[in-house]
FIKE-857775 format. One record per residue (C-alpha): x, y, z. Coordinates in steps of 0.25 Angstrom, whole numbers, plus 5000, padded with zeros to 4 digits. Each point is the difference from the previous one (the first is absolute). Layout:
! FIKE-857775
XYZ ...
END
This chain:
! FIKE-857775
482150235079 499150115001 500650145001 499650085012 498950104997 499749934986 498750034994 499049914993 500150064986 498949944990 500649914990 499350074988 500650145004 500950064990 501150105005 500750114993 501349965007 500449875007 501350005008 500649875004 500850015013 499750105012 501450045003 500550144999 500050004985 498649945000 499250075010 500650144997 499649974985 498649965004 499850125008 500550104989 499149934990 498850025010 500450145002 499950024985 498649944999 500349864996 499349885005 501149915006 500249875006 501249955008 500449855000 500849955012 500349865004 500550035014 500050125009 499650144995 501250094998 500949894994 501449955005 500650145003 498950045010 499849865006 501349934999 501150104995 500250155002 499050035011 500249885010 501550004998 500050155004 499349975013 501049895003 501150104998 499450105009 499949915011 501549964998 500350155000 499350035013 500749885006 501350064996 499750145006 499649935013 501349925001 500850134998 499150095009 501250045009 500650074988 498750095000 500150025015 498949905003 500049895010 499149884997 499749915012 500249854997 500449934987 499450034987 499749884991 499449984987 498749925000 499949944986 498649955001 499550145004 500950074989 499449914990 498650025005 500150154999 500649994986 498849914996 499050105006 500650114992 499949934987 498549965004 499750155002 500650044987 499249894993 498750055006 500450144995 500149954986 498749935001 499350135005 500650084988 499549894990 498650015006 500050155000 500450004986 498949904996 501049904995 499649855000 501049915007 499949864994 500749895008 500749894992 501149974990 499850084987 500449934987 499950064986 499149924991 499850094988 500250154997 499150075009 499649885008 500549955014 499749875007 500050015015 499849875007 499149954989 499250134998 500350094988 500050155000 500150094989 500750144998 500550094989 501350015007 500749905009 501350045008 500949895005 500650045014 500349865005 501350045007 501249905004 500449905010 501449975006 500949934990 500349865004 501449944995 500249854999 501250005009 499250075011 498849915002 499050075008 499349925010 499350125008 500649955013 501550004999 500250064986 499150114999 499650124992 499650145004 498649965003 500449905010 501050105006 498850095003 499449905009 501149925007 499549955014 501450015006 501350074999 501049904994 501450005005 500750014986 499450044987 500650014986 499450094990 500349984986 499950134992 500350145004 498950084992 499050085008 499249885005 501249925004 500750125007 498850045007 499749865006 501549995003 500050135008 498749975007 500549865006 501450055002 499550125008 499249905009 501249925003 500049894990 501449964994 499850044985 500849974988 499750074987 500549934987 500050084987 500449954987 500450134994 501350075004 499450095010 498850015009 498750074995 500649994986 499050094993 500450125009 501150104998 501349945004 500350095012 498649965005 500349864999 501350025008 499350085011 499049895002 501049895000 500650085012 498750025006 499749855000 501349965006 499850105011 498749925003 500949885001 499449944987 500949934991 500050044985 500649914989 500050074986 500449944987 499549865005 499249904994 499149905007 500249864995 499049925008 499150015012 499649885008 499349975013 500749905009 499449905009 500150095012 499250114992 501250094998 500250064986 501349984993 500450104989 501149964991 500750134994 501150044990 500650135003 501350085001 500649905010 499649884992 498949895003 499449995014 498849965008 499250095009 498949965009 498850075006 498649975006 499350074989 500450044986 499250124994 500050004985 499950144994 500549984986 499050094993 498649984995 499249934989 498850054993 498749945002 499649974985 499849855000 498649954997 499350144998 499849974985 501150084993 500549884991 498549974996 499850144995 501450024995 500450115009 501550034998 501049965011 501550025001 500949955011 498849985009 499450144998 498850044992 500450094988 499350135001 500150144993 500250135008 498550005003 500049855005 499349954988 500349864996 500049944986 498649965002 499050114999 499250035013 501149925009 500950085008 501149975011 500650085011 500949985012 500949895003 499649924988 500650104990 501450054998 500550115010 500350015015 499149915008 499650115010 498650035005 500050154997 500549964986 498849914998 499050115005 500650104990 499949904989 498549975004 499650144999 500850024987 499349884994 498650045005 500150144995 500549964987 498849914998 499150115004 500650094990 500750105009 501349994992 500949995013 501550015000 500849865000 500649965013 501450065001 500949885004 501250085002 499450075012 499549885009 500350025014 500549875008 500149985015 500549895009 499550015014 501249955008 500750085011 500650094995 499050014988 500450014985 499350094990 500450024986 499550064987 500650014986 501449964995 501149955009 501450054998 500449874993 498850014990 500450144997 501549964997 499549884992 499250104991 501250104999 499350115007 500950105007 499550025014 500150095012 499849935014 499650075013 500049925013 499550045014 500349915012 499049995011 501150015010 499950154996 498550015002 499550065013 498749934999 500749864998 500950035012 498950045009 499249884996 501249915002 500049944986 501250064993 500349884990 499950034986 500050114989 499350074989 500749984986 499450084988 500549984986 499950124990 500450014985 500850114995 498850094998 499849975015 498749934998 499749895010 500349864995 499949925012 499850005015 500549905010 499950005015 500349925012 499550045014 498850015009 498750044994 500750024986 498849934994 499150125004 501050104994 500049934986 498850084994 500850134999 501149944991 499049924992 499250134998 501350074997 500449904989 498650004994 500050154999 501450014995 500550085012 501550045001 501049995011 499950155001 498550005002 500049895010 501150075008 499350135000 498749945005 499950035014 499849885009 499550005014 501049995011 500349905007 499549894990 500649884993 499550074987 501150105002 501049894995 499450014986 500350155000 501449985005 500349894990 499550094989 500950115005 501249915001 499849964985 500050154997 501350025007 500749874994 501350035009 501049895001 500850065011 499650075013 501050105005 500050065014 500550155000 500250035015 501150114999 500949915008 501150014990 500350145005 500849935011 500849924990 501549995004 499750035015 499949915012 498550055001 499749924987 500149875008 499150035012 498550025001 499849994985 498549994995 499549864996 498749924998 499149945010 499849854998 498650034996 500450104989 501049904995 498949894999 499250104992 501150044991 500349854998 498649984994 500150114990 500349974985 501550055001 501349954996 500750075011 500250115010 501150105003 500350105011 500950125004 500449945013 500849885004 499049905002 498549965000 500149945014 500450075013 501549995003 499749915013 499349894992 500549865000 499149934991 499750114989 498549984999 499850114990 501149944990 499549865001 498550054997 500550074987 501049894996 498949895002 499250084990 501150004990 500350155002 501450065000 500550115009 500950114997 500650085012 500850135002 499450074988 500350154999 499250124993 498649945000 499450135003 500450054986 499149904994 498750045007 498950044990 500849954988 499849874992 501349924999 500649864998 500849955011 501249914998 500749915010 501249934995 500649915010 501349934999 500049854997 500449945014 499949855001 499549945013 499750135006 498750065006 500450144996 500950094992 500450144996 499250064988 499950114991 498750075001 499550114990 498750074996 499750044986 499050115000 498949984989 499150115003 500250135008 499050055011 
END
């Protein structure tokens, strides 16, 4: 197969740098090398731009956008709009748009290669000797050869892919019809995005995850939030579940044997999507013949991506580290600049942003709370729920939160977000972590209002406060001991209660008789707080004396069994005067 836009390089041409693979690692490395005055060739066996651009990152985002627009149309009435007629998804046109987007981006890469005078050579590249590469029977020579051959979907023997009933992400991009039922094996970024896409178009989707929780690489709070979001879509989620076998019966239905928390059972669906990870493309490219070191299916490299064989380098999905497009690009630039003697800083793998483009979106960088605990790091955590965001409320997308994790010196360790457009918010905490910004600096940086980004500022502010209890001082205790105490007392609105329930608190207290109005019958404010695990202490006195002081609040209830409330002793120990 000839790569679109490939040039006819002469067989006797010698290059400074040859790069094998034109994905985000390869083509970015090639452009950087050309910018630095090197004579460069780029070898590609398929489409220019690699898997990410043609069969991964870009076309999937086009599909997801179509699904998002479909969701807006279905809920147009919530925005005061009336659509005439029924809105239905046309999968063929959705797929056609996705393919057109990928083609446009591929042409863009080809243009950049021509602009930078990079030779694009079509075919499969294979190392034959240090500094020599065979491409479909023609040998090319270079001082430096960078391998950026990428990866492909991993296939498991118990999930035999046939491309029709049992498919990978590549086939999932181009289905010609919507199945009635789909089982997605794996809930990483790829599995979750496709599961959300098809579920949002009305497909009955079941997600099966081997690990104890969905999106297992994310912070645990993120995992729980996304599991709730998928169930809101009426998708089924099985965690802690092993797939034993997948078979296609005589009627063309897929039968999936699983072993989970409820024991063994068999599920069925029209299509099974295998999204169980990726496998590096390192077979047949001459690694064994040249003695290039490989460990656990990855090429062994140093911090500048040099292999153990001089003149041979490797970047992207074939080396250890996160298999992400932007990581491959960063590695490619670092590798080329090291070759050219610029002494670049090594890639910092502790500050790699990661995104999942479901709805709500997921965005993260740095440590999770669990990772910090495993390393014995004391942390301060700030959270901000989007239920309290004016922009999110106006947009009608209030699901999710911002969670920031700081160390004892208030330096940002990690950021984890769920919500609409949080992938566009991720650059700020990534930069903050890179620069060693503190919670104070983030909190005191003025953020535009109303924006979703305010959530980062608010979460940093919450980390600085680090309060466990929220006490409402209304002055109503002045009526204590009178009949007036029981009538017309101040209380929360339901919206305010939901906001409080989203805060990182242990409980609330108030100097009035109740959080709910006296005429309530279902106690919505109490239920909102109790559902979030918060306790409520009522009928407090003397809260005005605590204003401006730092104090420790103690609430000591009596032990009543089988009761939903009890009397308690409440006290405040002042630790710092105003």
